[in-house]
C-alpha positions, 0 to 999 in steps of 0.5 A, spaced: 488 685 689 486 692 689 487 693 682 483 687 680 477 690 685 478 697 681 477 693 675 471 689 677 468 696 680 469 699 673 465 694 670 460 694 675 459 702 676 462 704 669 467 709 673 474 708 675 475 710 682 482 708 683 484 713 688 477 712 692 478 705 693 486 705 694 485 710 700 479 706 703 483 700 703 489 703 706 484 706 711 481 700 713 488 696 714 491 702 718 484 702 723 485 694 723 492 695 725 491 700 730 485 696 733 489 690 733 495 693 737 491 696 742 487 690 744 493 686 744 497 691 748 491 691 753 491 684 753 498 683 755 498 688 760 492 685 764 496 678 764 502 681 767 507 682 761 513 686 763 518 688 758 523 689 763 525 682 764 528 677 760 523 671 762 516 672 762 511 667 766 507 662 763 501 665 763 504 671 758 507 666 754 501 662 753 497 669 751 502 671 746 501 664 743 494 665 743 494 672 740 499 670 735 496 664 732 489 662 735 486 669 735 487 670 727 485 663 726 478 664 729 477 671 726 479 667 719 474 661 720 468 666 723 469 671 716 469 665 712 463 662 715 460 669 714 461 670 707 459 663 706 452 663 709 451 671 707 453 671 700 448 669 694 453 665 690 447 664 685 448 671 682 455 670 680 457 671 673 462 669 669 465 674 665 469 671 658 476 674 658 475 677 651 470 682 654 475 684 660 480 685 655 476 689 651 474 693 656 482 694 658 484 695 651 479 701 650 482 704 656 489 704 654 491 710 649 494 708 642 501 710 641 499 715 636 495 719 641 500 719 646 505 722 640 500 727 638 499 729 646 506 729 647 508 734 641 502 738 643 504 739 650 511 741 648 509 746 643 505 749 648 510 749 653 515 752 649 511 758 647 508 759 654 515 760 658 519 766 659 526 766 659 527 770 665 522 765 669 526 759 667 532 762 669 529 763 676 526 757 676 533 753 675 536 757 680 532 755 685 530 748 683 537 745 681 543 746 686 549 745 681 554 743 687 549 737 689 552 730 688 549 724 688 
């Protein structure tokens, strides 16, 4: 879903901000998990959950059921209602698949361009490396005794 959002944002703004969109979505997910776990732990503490006993009271069992099934269902219903009543669906535009394909194709480099870039990078790297530096780097980066 995030790659689709990245592509839609690129079509909307003309910029491809993948890192920003991934980081914001992961931050929101982590914050939601933190708030959800904190709230459920707090609620279970109020109703008398005791982790040391094997059997829990009926109030604790019912609370766990509500936290597991009821609360998420209520949040989904409220979220769907907010989206339905606050969004203006008349502004939606249907983008033809050919338009999306041309945007994606324009962003992908051709094989010839990739070969030229690889050749240029290889020749630049060969000219810039000092043999003594390579030997020192190999000494510290590669362990010949390492087994996999």
